[in-house]
TIDREN-840935 format. One record per residue (C-alpha): residue in three letters; x, y, z. Coordinates in pm, whole numbers, plus 50000, padded with zeros to 5 digits. Layout:
 res    c1    c2    c3
 ala     X     Y     Z
...
This chain:
 res    c1    c2    c3
 met 84434 94803 08734
 ser 84241 94905 09048
 glu 84419 95080 09332
 ser 84531 94890 09640
 ile 84443 95056 09972
 ile 84529 94972 10332
 val 84273 95074 10595
 ile 84443 95101 10934
 gly 84173 95032 11191
 gly 83889 94781 11201
 gly 83631 94971 11402
 val 83305 95090 11251
 ile 83482 95388 11087
 gly 83743 95174 10912
 leu 83505 94891 10821
 ser 83248 95127 10669
 leu 83518 95299 10465
 ala 83661 94964 10353
 trp 83315 94870 10226
 glu 83276 95191 10028
 leu 83626 95165 09881
 gln 83586 94808 09763
 ala 83241 94890 09625
 gln 83415 95150 09405
 gly 83661 94892 09276
 ala 83959 94933 09510
 arg 84154 94634 09638
 val 84135 94675 10015
 thr 84323 94531 10313
 val 84211 94608 10669
 leu 84480 94617 10938
 glu 84341 94582 11291
 arg 84523 94535 11620
 asp 84241 94327 11772
 glu 83926 94152 11654
 pro 83745 94396 11421
 gly 83479 94597 11599
 arg 83596 94511 11951
 gly 83697 94864 12051
 ala 83466 95159 12108
 ser 83249 95025 11823
 tyr 83156 94728 12042
 gly 83043 94909 12354
 asn 82887 95234 12237
 ala 82533 95332 12331
 gly 82396 95218 11996
 his 82239 95559 11939
 phe 82254 95716 11592
 ala 82267 96057 11755
 thr 82195 96287 11463
 glu 82047 96545 11701
 gln 82386 96604 11864
 val 82493 96895 11648
 phe 82614 97117 11931
 pro 82990 97102 12003
 leu 83093 96978 12346
 ala 83288 97300 12407
 asp 83006 97483 12585
 pro 83065 97782 12816
 ala 82807 97628 13053
 leu 83073 97370 13144
 leu 83306 97628 13299
 pro 83144 97644 13647
 gln 83150 97262 13658
 ile 83527 97222 13616
 pro 83611 97210 13992
 arg 83356 96933 14041
 met 83499 96744 13744
 leu 83833 96731 13921
 leu 83694 96636 14262
 asp 83410 96392 14188
 pro 83548 96055 14071
 leu 83199 95936 13973
 gly 83066 96252 13809
 pro 82941 96247 13448
 phe 83247 96440 13324
 arg 83568 96341 13499
 ile 83927 96454 13455
 lys 84167 96229 13645
 leu 84380 96465 13852
 lys 84707 96292 13764
 tyr 84621 96325 13396
 leu 84546 96697 13416
 pro 84896 96818 13307
 arg 84881 96588 13006
 val 84533 96697 12897
 leu 84582 97067 12973
 pro 84685 97167 12615
 trp 84376 96988 12485
 met 84159 97170 12742
 leu 84300 97509 12640
 arg 84201 97442 12280
 phe 83865 97322 12407
 leu 83816 97656 12585
 phe 83909 97842 12267
 asn 83629 97659 12086
 met 83373 97796 12334
 thr 83361 98134 12158
 ser 83033 98207 11982
 ser 83186 98222 11636
 arg 83372 97893 11677
 arg 83065 97718 11818
 arg 82853 97832 11523
 gln 83118 97720 11277
 asn 83163 97381 11443
 gln 82788 97331 11478
 arg 82741 97382 11104
 ala 83014 97128 11032
 leu 82857 96872 11266
 ser 82516 96929 11108
 ala 82660 96873 10760
 ile 82759 96516 10855
 asn 82479 96428 11095
 gly 82210 96546 10856
 arg 82303 96270 10610
 ala 82383 95998 10862
 ile 82059 95798 10876
 ala 82010 95796 10498
 asp 82369 95684 10445
 trp 82330 95409 10705
 arg 82012 95287 10537
 thr 82201 95256 10210
 leu 82504 95085 10364
 leu 82304 94835 10571
 ala 82082 94751 10273
 ser 82392 94680 10065
 ile 82512 94418 10317
 gly 82167 94276 10400
 ala 82164 94407 10757
 glu 81870 94649 10755
 pro 81717 94514 11082
 leu 82019 94643 11275
 leu 81886 94999 11239
 ser 81569 95087 11429
 glu 81417 95424 11335
 arg 81190 95503 11628
 gly 81360 95825 11730
 ser 81500 95901 12074
 leu 81410 96098 12385
 leu 81582 96349 12608
 val 81391 96350 12939
 phe 81380 96590 13232
 glu 81330 96557 13607
 ser 81397 96901 13755
 thr 81433 97131 13454
 ala 81143 97376 13430
 asn 80904 97329 13138
 asp 80978 97670 12991
 glu 81350 97584 12988
 gln 81271 97251 12819
 gln 81084 97438 12548
 arg 81371 97686 12509
 met 81603 97390 12454
 ala 81364 97258 12189
 asp 81370 97596 12017
 gly 81751 97587 12018
 phe 81748 97251 11839
 arg 81497 97378 11584
 gln 81712 97682 11512
 ala 82000 97441 11445
 gly 81788 97253 11192
 val 81705 96954 11415
 arg 81346 96827 11407
 val 81217 96800 11764
 glu 80887 96781 11948
 trp 80838 96888 12309
 leu 80628 96645 12515
 asp 80465 96728 12846
 ala 80456 96467 13124
 arg 80131 96307 13003
 gln 80248 96280 12641
 leu 80585 96144 12752
 his 80432 95865 12958
 glu 80183 95777 12686
 leu 80479 95728 12452
 glu 80699 95539 12701
 pro 80487 95404 12990
 ala 80788 95241 13160
 leu 80939 95581 13246
 ser 80914 95713 13601
 pro 80608 95928 13675
 ser 80847 96180 13832
 leu 80963 96291 13487
 thr 80817 96627 13389
 gly 80865 96628 13014
 gly 81091 96536 12726
 leu 81217 96616 12379
 leu 81138 96366 12105
 phe 81385 96353 11816
 pro 81201 96159 11544
 asp 81487 96156 11293
 thr 81732 95964 11511
 gly 81766 95588 11543
 his 81938 95312 11734
 ser 82089 94970 11684
 val 81978 94669 11881
 asp 82337 94537 11852
 pro 82612 94778 11738
 phe 82877 94502 11743
 ala 82660 94302 11501
 ile 82691 94591 11254
 cys 83067 94545 11259
 gln 83033 94168 11227
 ala 82798 94209 10930
 leu 83046 94444 10765
 val 83334 94201 10823
 asp 83134 93912 10675
 ala 83036 94118 10372
 leu 83391 94244 10321
 arg 83537 93892 10334
 lys 83283 93776 10077
 glu 83403 94053 09847
 gly 83764 93946 09886
 val 83882 94214 10127
 gly 84182 94095 10326
 phe 84220 94125 10703
 val 84555 94139 10881
 gln 84577 94130 11259
 gly 84857 94355 11376
 glu 84942 94702 11495
 ala 85093 94973 11278
 arg 85426 95089 11420
 ser 85491 95343 11147
 ile 85365 95471 10816
 asp 85541 95666 10543
 val 85465 95879 10242
 thr 85497 95585 10003
 gly 85188 95408 10141
 ser 85395 95163 10342
 val 85302 95035 10689
 thr 85557 94877 10921
 leu 85406 94647 11182
 lys 85502 94615 11545
 gly 85686 94287 11584
 gly 85807 94294 11223
 gly 85655 94280 10881
 gln 85546 94538 10630
 leu 85242 94612 10416
 gln 85255 94814 10096
 ala 84974 94965 09891
 asp 84906 95247 09649
 lys 84733 95440 09928
 leu 84657 95406 10296
 val 84409 95563 10533
 val 84445 95592 10910
 cys 84121 95504 11091
 ala 84288 95398 11415
 gly 84065 95596 11650
 ala 84234 95685 11976
 trp 84564 95543 11846
 ser 84578 95769 11538
 arg 84776 96060 11679
 pro 85130 95912 11665
 leu 85074 95785 11312
 ala 84969 96130 11196
 ala 85273 96280 11370
 gln 85504 96061 11161
 leu 85396 96264 10856
 gly 85439 96594 11038
 his 85076 96646 11137
 arg 85040 96758 11500
 val 84685 96675 11604
 pro 84549 96752 11955
 leu 84378 96414 11985
 asp 84290 96286 12330
 thr 84068 96013 12464
 glu 83726 96021 12624
 arg 83701 95697 12816
 gly 83337 95589 12792
 tyr 83167 95326 13008
 his 82865 95101 12978
 leu 82677 94850 13189
 met 82449 94588 13034
 ile 82136 94479 13221
 arg 82010 94138 13116
 gly 81648 94237 13172
 glu 81421 94439 12945
 ser 81377 94812 12996
 gly 81024 94836 12860
 leu 81149 95112 12627
 ser 81108 95121 12250
 arg 81376 95384 12183
 pro 81689 95532 12350
 val 81623 95765 12642
 ser 81882 96016 12764
 ser 81861 96199 13095
 ala 81924 96573 13078
 glu 82019 96596 13443
 arg 82192 96262 13497
 lys 82392 96274 13171
 phe 82354 95913 13064
 ile 82153 95711 12811
 val 81944 95392 12826
 thr 81915 95192 12503
 pro 81699 94882 12448
 met 81909 94613 12281
 ala 81881 94254 12169
 gly 82075 94130 12471
 gly 81892 94341 12729
 thr 81934 94705 12822
 arg 82249 94911 12782
 leu 82331 95193 13022
 ala 82600 95419 12881
 gly 82752 95754 12944
 thr 83007 95941 13150
 val 83323 96093 13011
 glu 83661 96037 13173
 phe 83993 96186 13066
 ala 84265 95955 13193
 gly 84453 95847 12880
 leu 84509 95509 12721
 gln 84712 95346 12999
 ala 84522 95394 13326
 pro 84309 95096 13433
 met 83934 95125 13406
 asn 83734 95238 13707
 pro 83441 94991 13720
 arg 83251 95215 13960
 arg 83199 95462 13676
 ala 82992 95196 13501
 glu 82824 95058 13813
 ile 82699 95405 13916
 leu 82478 95402 13606
 leu 82248 95138 13759
 pro 82089 95357 14030
 his 82044 95631 13769
 ala 81861 95383 13546
 lys 81635 95272 13830
 ala 81543 95635 13895
 leu 81421 95667 13534
 leu 81282 95313 13504
 pro 81148 95197 13843
 ala 81038 94856 13712
 ile 81362 94762 13537
 thr 81475 94411 13628
 gly 81770 94188 13553
 gln 82123 94143 13674
 pro 82401 94371 13554
 gly 82684 94226 13351
 glu 83051 94315 13360
 pro 83139 94685 13337
 trp 83293 94787 13004
 met 83516 95075 12903
 gly 83620 95199 12558
 phe 83834 95478 12417
 arg 83662 95754 12219
 pro 83904 95959 12005
 ser 83820 96323 12070
 leu 83932 96655 11932
 pro 83870 96988 12108
 asp 83638 97123 11837
 ser 83415 96808 11836
 leu 83483 96753 11466
 pro 83650 96448 11311
 val 83952 96456 11084
 leu 83842 96367 10730
 ser 84139 96467 10526
 ala 84420 96410 10284
 ser 84770 96438 10428
 ser 85093 96601 10321
 ser 85140 96294 10098
 pro 84904 96207 09809
 lys 84919 95845 09925
 val 84805 95891 10287
 tyr 84465 95993 10425
 phe 84302 96024 10766
 ser 83957 95947 10909
 phe 83952 95958 11288
 gly 83849 96167 11588
 his 83472 96113 11573
 gln 83450 96132 11957
 his 83116 95985 12078
 leu 82960 96008 11729
 gly 83159 95733 11558
 leu 82862 95506 11504
 thr 82644 95798 11395
 gln 82890 95938 11142
 ala 83059 95623 11010
 ala 82853 95566 10696
 thr 82867 95932 10592
 ser 83240 95957 10669
 ala 83291 95649 10453
 arg 83111 95807 10157
 leu 83305 96131 10192
 met 83645 95968 10234
 ser 83600 95715 09955
 ala 83518 96001 09720
 leu 83822 96199 09834
 met 84058 95902 09809
 leu 83939 95790 09467
 gly 83953 96132 09303
 arg 83585 96225 09309
 ser 83421 96533 09460
 pro 83279 96469 09808
 his 82918 96586 09850
 val 83019 96788 10159
 asp 83292 97052 10176
 leu 83569 96882 10376
 ala 83757 97202 10466
 pro 83626 97213 10827
 tyr 83761 96861 10888
 arg 84111 96901 10739
 ile 84398 96772 10948
 asp 84598 97096 10935
 arg 84320 97306 11092
 phe 84501 97299 11428
 cys 84825 97457 11302
């Protein structure tokens, strides 16, 4: 008889894994605290960011730390009251700035990102949702960075195995005429992609899973144990042969119940939707302004900024609204009214790597901590974790992503 498996978490990570598990014959139940796909999977930038193979722990950030604390609207913000809470995470983050750790973590990111688009093609084809992936590449554009520095950045990506083309100002504007003439150049990443509606990917997965008989339970896991049992907040219990925690920013306390101490914290990400068209055909990120513009089915999404303030503090809508003047600087002709600001919780670990791992129990597994690359890495994570959980050999060495790497 096939194994029964509970997937805790109905974001794009959990839904993709549920699809892979059921496709391999498992009987799957998805436990989600809210409507599936309504968390960070709903409001992300829609960018399949396979070029982002460099860990966030970069020594270049060190001189910027005072500004992070003082500027409430800066691209990387640490809420002052939250600083004592996030300090242990930051110390581990600093440790990962060493050259050897950065090289190690970069290789591990590349191992997942390098397979991401191909795995997404396969997954979306299997659920009849191929149009939700647009493969037109993406751009990183520059306003004040010197051209020789732009080309050095391109060389750095090439050395990391990322295909990239440097464009001068004329080539950039021929490719994307809507961009401001003040831009001096850009990097084109042809192997990336974007989704015109990332929430629709989750909806398509839910529809496909229901058709295959996968069960959905709305509720929040209060506790898990080594037997594969989940106790729900408010009462009730689910039991299966195995379970996997894909609860994103809420995964840390569940892992702790099995003795795994994971330095998981939350990057609060913001977006602002503009109902008008951008005139763009692909995502465009600003090197200096640290945000991204993505053309979507419902208009134009402006996304970016990182805020460390935990799971309880209310959102700061100004952090989303400040994206509009940045967008107008890049796209002078952009029109349309902005919608409501949105905020989501990105589960982040100080080495920029997810947890893709077995636990101390043969019945419990973990897949969380994908930071701002959840959409990018979901299909590949699903392939790797389904292999691990069902006793096959994953096609990537999972040692760099093990849950006990922080001990």
